[in-house]
N, CA and C atoms as an extended XYZ file, in Angstrom:
354
Properties=species:S:1:pos:R:3:atomname:S:1:resname:S:1:resid:I:1 pbc="F F F"
N         0.855       -1.181        0.000 N   MET     1
C         0.000        0.000        0.000 CA  MET     1
C         0.892        1.233        0.000 C   MET     1
N         0.621        2.155       -0.895 N   TYR     2
C         1.323        3.432       -0.943 CA  TYR     2
C         0.541        4.444       -0.117 C   TYR     2
N         1.246        5.268        0.617 N   THR     3
C         0.609        6.302        1.436 CA  THR     3
C         1.335        7.617        1.227 C   THR     3
N         0.556        8.675        1.008 N   ILE     4
C         1.104       10.027        0.966 CA  ILE     4
C         0.292       10.886        1.921 C   ILE     4
N         0.854       12.013        2.310 N   SER     5
C         0.106       12.962        3.138 CA  SER     5
C         0.620       14.368        2.877 C   SER     5
N        -0.216       15.314        3.212 N   LYS     6
C         0.157       16.717        3.066 CA  LYS     6
C        -0.493       17.503        4.183 C   LYS     6
N         0.242       18.489        4.711 N   GLU     7
C        -0.234       19.330        5.814 CA  GLU     7
C        -0.670       20.695        5.322 C   GLU     7
N        -1.660       21.214        6.046 N   TYR     8
C        -2.156       22.570        5.810 CA  TYR     8
C        -2.302       23.252        7.158 C   TYR     8
N        -2.032       24.541        7.210 N   HIS     9
C        -2.065       25.298        8.461 CA  HIS     9
C        -3.064       26.438        8.350 C   HIS     9
N        -3.768       26.687        9.455 N   PHE    10
C        -4.638       27.852        9.514 CA  PHE    10
C        -4.862       28.232       10.969 C   PHE    10
N        -5.320       29.441       11.178 N   SER    11
C        -5.616       29.948       12.516 CA  SER    11
C        -7.089       30.302       12.584 C   SER    11
N        -7.718       29.935       13.704 N   ALA    12
C        -9.144       30.219       13.856 CA  ALA    12
C        -9.508       30.183       15.337 C   ALA    12
N       -10.668       30.764       15.644 N   SER    13
C       -11.170       30.762       17.024 CA  SER    13
C       -12.370       29.833       17.133 C   SER    13
N       -12.678       29.470       18.364 N   HIS    14
C       -13.899       28.716       18.646 CA  HIS    14
C       -14.178       28.755       20.142 C   HIS    14
N       -15.371       28.288       20.487 N   ILE    15
C       -15.795       28.118       21.871 CA  ILE    15
C       -16.396       26.726       21.965 C   ILE    15
N       -16.099       26.016       23.044 N   LEU    16
C       -16.720       24.713       23.281 CA  LEU    16
C       -17.764       24.885       24.374 C   LEU    16
N       -19.015       24.697       24.010 N   HIS    17
C       -20.127       24.872       24.941 CA  HIS    17
C       -20.342       23.596       25.749 C   HIS    17
N       -20.934       23.747       26.932 N   GLY    18
C       -21.256       22.603       27.764 CA  GLY    18
C       -20.159       22.196       28.723 C   GLY    18
N       -19.073       22.931       28.751 N   LEU    19
C       -17.986       22.653       29.680 CA  LEU    19
C       -18.166       23.480       30.949 C   LEU    19
N       -17.475       23.094       31.976 N   ALA    20
C       -17.513       23.868       33.225 CA  ALA    20
C       -17.036       25.287       32.958 C   ALA    20
N       -17.587       26.241       33.699 N   ASP    21
C       -17.232       27.653       33.501 CA  ASP    21
C       -15.743       27.913       33.651 C   ASP    21
N       -15.072       27.129       34.485 N   ASP    22
C       -13.644       27.363       34.698 CA  ASP    22
C       -12.760       26.614       33.689 C   ASP    22
N       -13.359       25.897       32.754 N   HIS    23
C       -12.585       25.194       31.727 CA  HIS    23
C       -12.123       26.221       30.693 C   HIS    23
N       -10.830       26.242       30.352 N   PRO    24
C       -10.337       27.265       29.411 CA  PRO    24
C       -10.985       27.200       28.029 C   PRO    24
N       -11.421       26.026       27.616 N   CYS    25
C       -12.026       25.911       26.282 CA  CYS    25
C       -13.471       26.382       26.247 C   CYS    25
N       -14.043       26.686       27.419 N   ALA    26
C       -15.395       27.242       27.465 CA  ALA    26
C       -15.388       28.720       27.095 C   ALA    26
N       -14.221       29.323       27.129 N   ARG    27
C       -14.077       30.731       26.749 CA  ARG    27
C       -13.666       30.823       25.276 C   ARG    27
N       -13.909       31.972       24.691 N   LEU    28
C       -13.430       32.227       23.333 CA  LEU    28
C       -11.912       32.086       23.315 C   LEU    28
N       -11.411       31.279       22.403 N   HIS    29
C        -9.963       31.085       22.274 CA  HIS    29
C        -9.665       30.619       20.850 C   HIS    29
N        -8.409       30.554       20.516 N   GLY    30
C        -8.025       30.160       19.173 CA  GLY    30
C        -6.876       29.193       19.154 C   GLY    30
N        -6.654       28.627       17.975 N   HIS    31
C        -5.563       27.677       17.762 CA  HIS    31
C        -4.905       27.972       16.420 C   HIS    31
N        -3.676       27.536       16.324 N   ASN    32
C        -2.991       27.454       15.046 CA  ASN    32
C        -3.100       25.992       14.621 C   ASN    32
N        -4.102       25.710       13.834 N   TYR    33
C        -4.431       24.338       13.458 CA  TYR    33
C        -3.479       23.799       12.401 C   TYR    33
N        -3.257       22.507       12.483 N   ILE    34
C        -2.559       21.773       11.425 CA  ILE    34
C        -3.503       20.658       10.987 C   ILE    34
N        -3.793       20.623        9.702 N   VAL    35
C        -4.637       19.588        9.120 CA  VAL    35
C        -3.747       18.744        8.212 C   VAL    35
N        -3.754       17.449        8.435 N   GLU    36
C        -2.983       16.536        7.594 CA  GLU    36
C        -3.949       15.579        6.910 C   GLU    36
N        -3.921       15.571        5.589 N   VAL    37
C        -4.750       14.656        4.821 CA  VAL    37
C        -3.852       13.530        4.312 C   VAL    37
N        -4.333       12.309        4.477 N   GLU    38
C        -3.578       11.117        4.078 CA  GLU    38
C        -4.342       10.394        2.977 C   GLU    38
N        -3.620        9.959        1.959 N   LEU    39
C        -4.215        9.205        0.859 CA  LEU    39
C        -3.461        7.899        0.684 C   LEU    39
N        -4.193        6.832        0.345 N   GLN    40
C        -3.574        5.523        0.147 CA  GLN    40
C        -4.082        4.892       -1.138 C   GLN    40
N        -3.190        4.099       -1.757 N   SER    41
C        -3.575        3.356       -2.946 CA  SER    41
C        -2.666        2.142       -3.076 C   SER    41
N        -3.233        1.061       -3.554 N   GLU    42
C        -2.430       -0.137       -3.805 CA  GLU    42
C        -1.640       -0.021       -5.100 C   GLU    42
N        -2.075        0.865       -5.983 N   ALA    43
C        -1.399        1.048       -7.267 CA  ALA    43
C        -1.138        2.526       -7.495 C   ALA    43
N        -0.103        2.803       -8.266 N   LEU    44
C         0.224        4.180       -8.632 CA  LEU    44
C        -0.398        4.509       -9.981 C   LEU    44
N        -0.641        5.794      -10.204 N   ASN    45
C        -1.198        6.198      -11.492 CA  ASN    45
C        -0.113        6.169      -12.565 C   ASN    45
N        -0.463        6.572      -13.767 N   GLU    46
C         0.468        6.497      -14.894 CA  GLU    46
C         1.715        7.364      -14.705 C   GLU    46
N         1.651        8.346      -13.841 N   THR    47
C         2.798        9.218      -13.567 CA  THR    47
C         3.665        8.676      -12.430 C   THR    47
N         3.132        7.708      -11.682 N   GLY    48
C         3.866        7.155      -10.557 CA  GLY    48
C         3.469        7.756       -9.221 C   GLY    48
N         2.297        8.378       -9.169 N   PHE    49
C         1.788        9.011       -7.951 CA  PHE    49
C         0.595        8.231       -7.393 C   PHE    49
N         0.383        8.350       -6.092 N   VAL    50
C        -0.925        8.020       -5.534 CA  VAL    50
C        -1.898        9.062       -6.060 C   VAL    50
N        -1.509       10.324       -5.923 N   ARG    51
C        -2.203       11.469       -6.497 CA  ARG    51
C        -1.201       12.612       -6.499 C   ARG    51
N        -1.221       13.433       -7.518 N   ASP    52
C        -0.325       14.586       -7.597 CA  ASP    52
C        -0.638       15.536       -6.439 C   ASP    52
N         0.388       15.899       -5.657 N   TYR    53
C         0.183       16.809       -4.521 CA  TYR    53
C        -0.483       18.114       -4.939 C   TYR    53
N        -0.215       18.559       -6.150 N   ARG    54
C        -0.804       19.825       -6.604 CA  ARG    54
C        -2.324       19.756       -6.659 C   ARG    54
N        -2.877       18.581       -6.893 N   GLU    55
C        -4.329       18.439       -6.916 CA  GLU    55
C        -4.935       18.728       -5.542 C   GLU    55
N        -4.150       18.529       -4.502 N   LEU    56
C        -4.638       18.743       -3.142 CA  LEU    56
C        -4.706       20.224       -2.772 C   LEU    56
N        -4.208       21.089       -3.645 N   ASP    57
C        -4.255       22.528       -3.368 CA  ASP    57
C        -5.681       23.048       -3.221 C   ASP    57
N        -6.653       22.295       -3.710 N   ALA    58
C        -8.051       22.693       -3.516 CA  ALA    58
C        -8.392       22.759       -2.032 C   ALA    58
N        -7.764       21.905       -1.223 N   LEU    59
C        -7.991       21.957        0.221 CA  LEU    59
C        -7.429       23.242        0.812 C   LEU    59
N        -6.255       23.639        0.380 N   LYS    60
C        -5.681       24.898        0.858 CA  LYS    60
C        -6.591       26.068        0.498 C   LYS    60
N        -7.106       26.063       -0.703 N   GLN    61
C        -7.998       27.140       -1.127 CA  GLN    61
C        -9.266       27.158       -0.273 C   GLN    61
N        -9.823       25.989       -0.005 N   TYR    62
C       -11.021       25.907        0.841 CA  TYR    62
C       -10.730       26.456        2.238 C   TYR    62
N        -9.618       26.039        2.817 N   ILE    63
C        -9.246       26.507        4.156 CA  ILE    63
C        -9.045       28.016        4.159 C   ILE    63
N        -8.291       28.515        3.191 N   ASP    64
C        -8.004       29.952        3.135 CA  ASP    64
C        -9.273       30.784        2.960 C   ASP    64
N       -10.193       30.311        2.133 N   GLU    65
C       -11.391       31.096        1.834 CA  GLU    65
C       -12.484       30.991        2.895 C   GLU    65
N       -12.543       29.858        3.606 N   HIS    66
C       -13.686       29.633        4.486 CA  HIS    66
C       -13.357       29.502        5.975 C   HIS    66
N       -12.118       29.149        6.325 N   LEU    67
C       -11.823       28.844        7.722 CA  LEU    67
C       -10.723       29.693        8.352 C   LEU    67
N        -9.744       30.079        7.587 N   ASP    68
C        -8.597       30.793        8.153 CA  ASP    68
C        -9.026       32.139        8.727 C   ASP    68
N        -8.611       32.387        9.961 N   HIS    69
C        -8.926       33.620       10.686 CA  HIS    69
C       -10.426       33.877       10.766 C   HIS    69
N       -11.168       32.801       11.040 N   ARG    70
C       -12.615       32.880       11.219 CA  ARG    70
C       -12.982       32.271       12.567 C   ARG    70
N       -14.236       32.461       12.943 N   HIS    71
C       -14.768       31.843       14.162 CA  HIS    71
C       -15.487       30.563       13.730 C   HIS    71
N       -14.922       29.420       14.074 N   LEU    72
C       -15.391       28.141       13.544 CA  LEU    72
C       -16.832       27.820       13.924 C   LEU    72
N       -17.267       28.225       15.099 N   ASN    73
C       -18.654       27.966       15.486 CA  ASN    73
C       -19.616       28.595       14.474 C   ASN    73
N       -19.305       29.795       14.014 N   ASP    74
C       -20.150       30.479       13.037 CA  ASP    74
C       -20.044       29.833       11.659 C   ASP    74
N       -18.838       29.559       11.225 N   VAL    75
C       -18.618       29.033        9.877 CA  VAL    75
C       -19.229       27.640        9.711 C   VAL    75
N       -19.036       26.786       10.701 N   LEU    76
C       -19.502       25.404       10.589 CA  LEU    76
C       -20.878       25.170       11.201 C   LEU    76
N       -21.425       26.206       11.861 N   GLY    77
C       -22.749       26.087       12.438 CA  GLY    77
C       -22.845       25.051       13.544 C   GLY    77
N       -21.777       24.901       14.296 N   GLU    78
C       -21.707       23.898       15.366 CA  GLU    78
C       -21.508       24.594       16.702 C   GLU    78
N       -22.114       24.039       17.748 N   ASP    79
C       -21.838       24.537       19.098 CA  ASP    79
C       -20.446       24.130       19.553 C   ASP    79
N       -20.017       22.952       19.158 N   ASN    80
C       -18.724       22.434       19.607 CA  ASN    80
C       -17.891       21.991       18.417 C   ASN    80
N       -17.018       22.867       18.006 N   THR    81
C       -16.127       22.573       16.891 CA  THR    81
C       -14.848       21.953       17.436 C   THR    81
N       -14.979       20.746       17.945 N   THR    82
C       -13.834       20.033       18.510 CA  THR    82
C       -12.906       19.585       17.390 C   THR    82
N       -11.694       19.223       17.753 N   ALA    83
C       -10.747       18.695       16.774 CA  ALA    83
C       -11.302       17.433       16.122 C   ALA    83
N       -12.025       16.635       16.902 N   GLU    84
C       -12.628       15.418       16.360 CA  GLU    84
C       -13.643       15.749       15.266 C   GLU    84
N       -14.492       16.735       15.521 N   LYS    85
C       -15.490       17.127       14.525 CA  LYS    85
C       -14.836       17.773       13.306 C   LYS    85
N       -13.776       18.529       13.533 N   LEU    86
C       -13.055       19.118       12.407 CA  LEU    86
C       -12.423       18.031       11.542 C   LEU    86
N       -11.852       17.013       12.163 N   ALA    87
C       -11.239       15.916       11.403 CA  ALA    87
C       -12.281       15.247       10.509 C   ALA    87
N       -13.482       15.019       11.039 N   LYS    88
C       -14.559       14.413       10.238 CA  LYS    88
C       -15.012       15.358        9.131 C   LYS    88
N       -15.111       16.638        9.440 N   HIS    89
C       -15.499       17.631        8.426 CA  HIS    89
C       -14.505       17.613        7.258 C   HIS    89
N       -13.228       17.677        7.574 N   PHE    90
C       -12.214       17.673        6.520 CA  PHE    90
C       -12.174       16.340        5.779 C   PHE    90
N       -12.357       15.242        6.497 N   TYR    91
C       -12.374       13.933        5.852 CA  TYR    91
C       -13.496       13.885        4.801 C   TYR    91
N       -14.696       14.266        5.196 N   ASP    92
C       -15.822       14.237        4.263 CA  ASP    92
C       -15.572       15.143        3.066 C   ASP    92
N       -15.047       16.336        3.325 N   TRP    93
C       -14.782       17.284        2.242 CA  TRP    93
C       -13.767       16.701        1.265 C   TRP    93
N       -12.696       16.122        1.799 N   CYS    94
C       -11.627       15.576        0.958 CA  CYS    94
C       -12.058       14.293        0.244 C   CYS    94
N       -12.732       13.411        0.954 N   LYS    95
C       -13.137       12.120        0.377 CA  LYS    95
C       -14.060       12.325       -0.812 C   LYS    95
N       -14.856       13.375       -0.777 N   ASP    96
C       -15.744       13.697       -1.886 CA  ASP    96
C       -14.960       14.030       -3.156 C   ASP    96
N       -13.752       14.540       -3.000 N   LYS    97
C       -12.942       14.950       -4.146 CA  LYS    97
C       -11.905       13.912       -4.556 C   LYS    97
N       -11.368       13.203       -3.559 N   TRP    98
C       -10.273       12.262       -3.799 CA  TRP    98
C       -10.593       10.933       -3.116 C   TRP    98
N       -10.983        9.928       -3.867 N   PRO    99
C       -11.381        8.655       -3.253 CA  PRO    99
C       -10.252        7.947       -2.514 C   PRO    99
N        -9.019        8.319       -2.762 N   GLU   100
C        -7.882        7.685       -2.079 CA  GLU   100
C        -7.702        8.169       -0.642 C   GLU   100
N        -8.469        9.166       -0.214 N   VAL   101
C        -8.320        9.683        1.151 CA  VAL   101
C        -8.597        8.556        2.141 C   VAL   101
N        -7.654        8.365        3.068 N   SER   102
C        -7.787        7.287        4.050 CA  SER   102
C        -7.910        7.814        5.475 C   SER   102
N        -7.444        9.028        5.724 N   ALA   103
C        -7.516        9.597        7.073 CA  ALA   103
C        -7.258       11.091        7.013 C   ALA   103
N        -7.777       11.780        8.018 N   VAL   104
C        -7.464       13.199        8.222 CA  VAL   104
C        -7.158       13.384        9.697 C   VAL   104
N        -6.063       14.089        9.973 N   ARG   105
C        -5.672       14.402       11.338 CA  ARG   105
C        -5.712       15.911       11.535 C   ARG   105
N        -6.171       16.336       12.716 N   VAL   106
C        -6.229       17.753       13.061 CA  VAL   106
C        -5.496       17.943       14.381 C   VAL   106
N        -4.525       18.842       14.365 N   LYS   107
C        -3.799       19.204       15.582 CA  LYS   107
C        -4.184       20.612       15.995 C   LYS   107
N        -4.566       20.748       17.265 N   GLU   108
C        -4.813       22.077       17.821 CA  GLU   108
C        -3.560       22.603       18.510 C   GLU   108
N        -2.756       21.702       19.009 N   THR   109
C        -1.494       22.041       19.671 CA  THR   109
C        -0.452       21.021       19.217 C   THR   109
N         0.827       21.294       19.462 N   PRO   110
C         1.858       20.318       19.078 CA  PRO   110
C         1.727       18.968       19.788 C   PRO   110
N         1.003       18.932       20.901 N   LYS   111
C         0.910       17.699       21.680 CA  LYS   111
C        -0.413       16.960       21.526 C   LYS   111
N        -1.369       17.520       20.785 N   THR   112
C        -2.669       16.872       20.663 CA  THR   112
C        -3.032       16.645       19.202 C   THR   112
N        -3.760       15.561       18.964 N   CYS   113
C        -4.156       15.223       17.599 CA  CYS   113
C        -5.454       14.438       17.628 C   CYS   113
N        -6.372       14.763       16.726 N   ALA   114
C        -7.589       13.972       16.519 CA  ALA   114
C        -7.559       13.470       15.097 C   ALA   114
N        -8.022       12.245       14.904 N   GLU   115
C        -7.990       11.630       13.582 CA  GLU   115
C        -9.361       11.051       13.260 C   GLU   115
N        -9.734       11.175       11.981 N   TYR   116
C       -10.917       10.490       11.486 CA  TYR   116
C       -10.516        9.652       10.296 C   TYR   116
N       -10.938        8.381       10.317 N   LYS   117
C       -10.746        7.482        9.175 CA  LYS   117
C       -11.851        6.450        9.210 C   LYS   117
N       -12.133        5.876        8.057 N   GLU   118
C       -13.175        4.831        8.004 CA  GLU   118
C       -12.539        3.484        7.890 C   GLU   118
C-alpha cells in the first residue's frame, strides 16, 4: 500500500459549549491548526503518484477562503467545533474529491491530535 500525506495550516477561534465555567475551552480562544490529509492506494497512477500533490491545493484554497482567521462555530454552524469534529469535516470534504483519502488528522497544539478514518 502506498501512502502520501500533506499538511495545511490555519488559525481560527472557537468556543466549546457545555464545559464547566472554569474550563479554558469554554471561553473564546483560538488555535494554530494543522490539518494533515492522508491518501492511500495499492497502485500508482500512470505518472507514478498516488495522487499529484498539486491536486490537493483545492484543500488549501477551501481553508483559506472559508476557515482561516474565522470563528469556527459560526462558519460550521456547530456549538462544539472540537478537533474530532473538524477531522470528520475535513475527511468528508476531501473524500468527496479524492477517493484515495484514508484519514485526516487535526492538531490544535503540538501535543494533541484527533484523527478520522473509516
